[in-house]
C-alpha positions, 0 to 999 in steps of 0.5 A: 621109356626111353623117348625125347620129345621136342616142341616142333616149331610150327602152328597147325590147322587140322582139316575135315574133308568129306569123301563126297568132297574130294573130287572137287577138291583134288587140285588143292589137295595135291597142291599139299603134297607138292609144297617144296618144304613143308614144316609139318604135313599130315594126310590121312584117309579113311572110309569116313573122311580125309584129313589133314594138318598142316600150317594154316597159311598153306591152307587157303585153297579150303578156308574160303570153302569151309567159311561158306560151308558154316555159313550154308550149314551145309550137310557134309561141310569140310570143317576147319578147327577152330584152335590152332595145334602145336605138335610134339615129335615123340623119337624112340632110343630102343632098338625095339621101338615099333614092337613098343610102338603101343606101349609108347602111345599107351604111357604118353597118353596116360597122364594127359588123359588123368588131366583131362586134356585132349590129344591127337595122335600119330604113329610113323615109321620115323617118329610119332608125333602128339597134337595138343591145343596151343592153349593148353600147351604149357599145361601138357609139358609141365605133365610130361616133365613131371612124369619124367618125360625127357623134353628138349628145346627148339631155336625157333619156338618162342616165334612160331608158339601162341602168344599165351605160350612162353619157352625156356633155352634149356628146357620146354617145362618147368616142375610140376603143375599145380593147376587142379584138373577141369572138370570131367564129363564121364567118358563114353566109348562108341558103340559097337557097330563103329569099330570097323576093320578096313580091307587092305592089308597095310604096311608103314615104310620110310621114303628115302631122303636121299631121293626125295620128293622129287622122285617119289613124290609123283607117286603119292600124287597118283595114291591119294588122288589118282588111285585108278592110274594104279596098275591093279587096284579097283576103281570103280567105287571111285569112278562112281564118286567122281562121276556123281560129284561133279555132275551135280555140282552146281553153276555157281558153286565153282570150287565148291563141291555138291553135297547132297541134301540128306541127313548124314553122321555128321550133321548129327554129331557137330564137332567143336570146329569153326570157319571164320572170317578173321582167318590169318596166316602165322609167319611160321620161320623154319627150322628142323626139330632136335631130334631124329631117329629111324627104325631099322624094322618097319613093322609090328609083332604083337605077342602070338596069342591066338584069338578067342574070339569068332572068326566069321566072316561076318563078324570081320566088318570091313570096307573096300570102297576107300583105301586107308592111307597115311602120309606124314612128311616133315623136314627130318623124314617122310612116312607112309601107311597103305596098301601094301600091294599098292605100295608094292606096286608103286615101289617095284623091285627095280624102285625099291630104293627110294623107301625104307622097309622090311621084307613087306613089299618083297612079301607083296611081290608073291601075293601079287605073282599068286594072285592073292589079293583078297583081303578078307578070305585069308583073314578067317583064321589064325593061319599065315598066308605070304607075308602074313607076319608083316602084314596090318589092319586098321580098326577104324574108330567113328569118332563124330559124336564126341568132337575134338574136345573130349578127352581120354579116347587115345588113352581109352583105346590104346591101353585096353589094347596095349593091356591084352597084349596086342601092338599097334599104331595110332592115326588120329583124323579129325573124325576118327580114331584108326589103331593099326594092329597085326593082322592076325590080332585085328579080330580080337582087337576088334572085339576089345575095342567094342567092350572098352 
């Protein structure tokens, strides 16, 4: 597989924000979106959480809240990962980069899974990103080099990497590692009820660097913080959540949102994350990464295979209370995955020069004009609706019982889809895995993931 892997000059923290806490944290989240030149930012939201990958020194609004939640052992706590993360940017040199998205996830994650190394992964319009713990970075680089992947250096790597990590001018990796793989426990797959197909039909688009965040930034703010201001979106659930959370917040909480005192899945399955008192701000001088590659086709096409699994509405486990979206921003470009009809509304035809995409937004225009906005009803058979060939579905896997130290999950889920001819994109959060597949393959992919 022809890819180039670059170590970005940045040290990241990972934050988990439960959905119930979002109304009280809107200002802090918006601040992340409006930062002028972030070295790396990913914000992904689904039914369970909103998750943020960013540099620790720009997350100062969240850190005292996470510390307080931990000390109070609060249900629905805001969490910050204990370890810092390095991020590897993966650029494909194939003309079929999007068509090979699933194969890329599978091949890159396989040797790391075999070595017992836990990773997180984020597909985007421009590039893929692999997140590894800084303490394991050297081992990861050696393993990838040993398996023939092309590794590029970055000038600022030594300034931002962990003190235990060293780099070389010509290459980030040496020869094959002689270190034995750590002892591994038996991997367990999520229960079948943990694989959900989220309701929206999705599209992945690039955001134009030419016009920049000053032009499209407000649209992202609306999507993330004020979806009720987007014409045609359902606001009942968001308004209800805001009212409940705001009205119940205690006077002495200030910035801290109210958390219902009831047992939650997150309290049953604590993850390996901590809020601690000696938080500090790393110095990370800005630097552009070493490579850049843009796709010409923003959506995926899987091999044409009719599902052999039941297509009953009862099997199509969806959730429509919250929108899925994933926003990634680096100095080289920005990417947004969201409800295709919301994207078409945010970027109407006269403003579509701000996005880089294929025909999916035009297809969404037709869908909106025809009133075809019922996501579940037009997926119960294999026939194509308006623009369905370019639509994606998100399969959300609840990983709260595993935590961040569990290795092999990215490879397990990617492998079962890739081996069954289902192309996919991958989006990791603190507590979940989200696999984006062709809409026509969603039911089959769900069944396969439940069996893996």
